[in-house]
C-alpha positions in Angstrom: -1.5 -15.5 -13.6 0.3 -13.3 -11.1 0.8 -14.1 -7.4 0.1 -10.8 -5.7 1.0 -9.7 -2.2 -0.6 -6.3 -1.3 1.6 -4.2 1.0 -0.1 -1.3 2.8 0.6 1.1 5.6 -0.5 4.5 7.0 1.3 7.2 5.0 4.6 7.8 6.9 4.8 4.3 8.4 7.6 3.5 5.9 5.9 1.0 3.6 7.5 2.2 0.3 10.9 2.5 2.0 10.6 -1.1 3.3 9.6 -2.4 -0.2 12.5 -0.5 -1.9 15.1 -1.7 0.6 14.1 -5.3 0.5 17.2 -7.4 -0.5 15.2 -9.5 -2.9 13.2 -6.6 -4.3 14.7 -7.5 -7.7 13.1 -10.9 -7.5 9.5 -9.4 -7.6 7.7 -7.0 -9.8 6.9 -4.0 -7.6 3.9 -1.9 -8.6 2.7 1.3 -6.9 -1.0 1.8 -7.3 -0.6 5.5 -6.5 2.1 5.8 -9.2 -0.1 4.2 -11.8 -3.0 6.4 -10.8 -0.8 9.4 -11.0 0.3 8.4 -14.6 -3.3 7.9 -15.7 -4.5 11.1 -13.9 -1.8 13.3 -15.4 -2.5 11.8 -18.9 -6.3 12.6 -18.4 -5.4 16.1 -17.0 -7.2 15.3 -13.7 -4.0 16.1 -11.6 -0.5 17.4 -11.8 0.9 15.1 -9.2 0.1 12.2 -6.9 -0.8 14.3 -3.9 -3.7 15.9 -5.8 -5.4 12.5 -6.3 -7.0 12.4 -2.8 -8.6 15.7 -3.5 -10.5 14.4 -6.6 -14.2 13.4 -6.6 -14.9 9.8 -5.6 -15.9 8.9 -9.2 -12.6 10.1 -10.6 -10.6 8.3 -7.9 -12.6 5.1 -8.6 -11.9 5.5 -12.3 -8.2 5.9 -11.9 -8.0 3.0 -9.4 -10.0 0.7 -11.6 -7.6 1.4 -14.5 -4.6 0.9 -12.3 -5.8 -2.5 -11.0 -6.6 -3.5 -14.6 -3.0 -2.9 -15.5 -1.8 -4.9 -12.5 -4.1 -7.8 -13.3 -2.3 -8.3 -16.7 1.1 -9.0 -15.0 2.6 -12.4 -14.5 5.0 -13.8 -11.8 5.4 -12.6 -8.2 4.1 -9.1 -7.8 4.2 -6.8 -4.8 1.5 -4.1 -4.9 2.3 -1.0 -2.9 -0.9 0.7 -2.0 -3.0 2.1 0.9 -5.8 0.3 2.8 -7.6 3.7 2.9 -7.0 7.2 1.8 -7.8 9.9 4.3 -8.8 13.5 3.8 -10.1 15.3 6.8 -13.0 13.1 8.1 -13.4 11.2 4.8 -11.9 7.7 4.3 -11.9 6.1 0.9 -11.1 2.4 0.6 -7.7 1.9 -1.1 -9.0 -1.3 -2.8 -12.7 -1.8 -2.5 -14.5 -4.9 -3.5 -14.8 -3.8 -7.1 -11.0 -3.6 -7.2 -10.7 -7.1 -5.8 -12.7 -8.3 -8.8 -10.0 -6.8 -11.2 -7.1 -8.1 -9.2 -7.1 -11.9 -9.1 -4.3 -13.8 -7.5 -4.0 -12.0 -4.2 -2.3 -14.4 -1.8 -1.5 -12.2 1.2 -1.7 -8.8 2.8 1.2 -7.2 4.7 0.6 -4.1 6.8 3.6 -2.0 7.7 2.9 -0.1 11.0 4.5 2.5 13.1 3.4 4.6 16.1 1.7 7.9 15.5 4.7 9.7 16.8 7.1 8.0 14.4 4.7 8.7 11.5 4.5 12.4 12.4 8.3 12.6 12.6 8.8 10.8 9.2 6.2 12.9 7.5 7.9 16.0 8.8 11.2 14.9 7.2 9.7 13.9 3.9 9.9 17.0 1.7 9.1 15.1 -1.5 5.3 14.8 -0.6 2.6 17.3 0.2 0.8 15.9 3.2 -1.9 17.3 5.4 -1.0 18.0 9.0 -2.7 15.5 11.2 -2.8 15.0 14.9 -1.7 11.9 16.8 -5.4 11.0 17.3 -6.2 11.4 13.6 -3.3 9.1 12.7 -4.3 6.5 15.2 -7.8 6.7 13.7 -6.3 6.0 10.3 -4.3 3.0 11.7 -7.4 1.6 13.3 -9.5 2.0 10.1 -6.7 0.5 8.0 -6.4 -2.6 10.1 -10.2 -3.0 10.2 -10.4 -2.9 6.4 -7.5 -5.3 6.0 -8.9 -7.8 8.6 -12.1 -7.8 6.6 -10.4 -8.3 3.3 -8.2 -11.1 4.7 -11.4 -12.8 6.0 -13.3 -12.3 2.8 -10.5 -13.6 0.6 -9.4 -16.3 3.0 -5.8 -15.1 2.9 -3.3 -14.2 5.7 -2.7 -10.8 7.0 0.8 -10.0 8.3 1.6 -7.0 10.5 5.2 -5.7 10.7 6.1 -3.0 13.1 8.6 -0.6 11.5 10.2 1.0 14.6 12.5 3.9 14.1 16.2 2.8 14.0 15.3 -0.9 13.4 15.2 -1.1 9.6 17.2 -4.3 9.6 14.7 -6.1 11.8 11.8 -4.7 9.7 13.4 -5.9 6.5 14.1 -9.3 8.0 10.5 -9.7 9.0 9.4 -8.5 5.5 11.7 -11.1 3.8 10.4 -13.9 6.0 6.8 -13.1 5.2 7.4 -12.8 1.5 9.2 -16.1 1.5 6.3 -17.8 3.3 3.9 -16.3 0.8 5.8 -16.6 -2.5 8.1 -19.5 -1.6 11.9 -19.3 -2.1 12.3 -17.1 -5.2 15.8 -18.7 -5.8 14.0 -22.0 -6.5 12.0 -20.5 -9.4 
């Protein structure tokens, strides 16, 4: 059975960048829930790209997420799951991995939340031309950050697993990556010993 670490962050905080730039990234399987949901959604003709997923009905999102988590649950070894604690669209927040998803994903050993200030998130979103993101105010982004941490705190308590928070400050990627590596080593153990 897989040992799973779920890595989340508010869109624009740099979660995927941190995962991809991790020096030991090759030592883990990295799975993007959004990427899996996009593949399944395109195949079922629900969406054309990942950014359309958040515009689907709750039932369709739940269906795609359930199938993605089912695929993840069949993996072995050390797995990093790149996902969101919540998905926001206007005033609506959908849990990124609700309890039904936790039933499909056994083996979660820890949660890591990559965080940045609202100002840094706004700046990064503005530079990312590969994604279609809604324009959100500083207050809306801070609401997302609060909701995300609330959900993650609850999941950590429910699953009796640790929650790590890593601040990804602009211009300090080396420090962020160092903290990420330390947390993964604590959770997975030294991958060089495996």
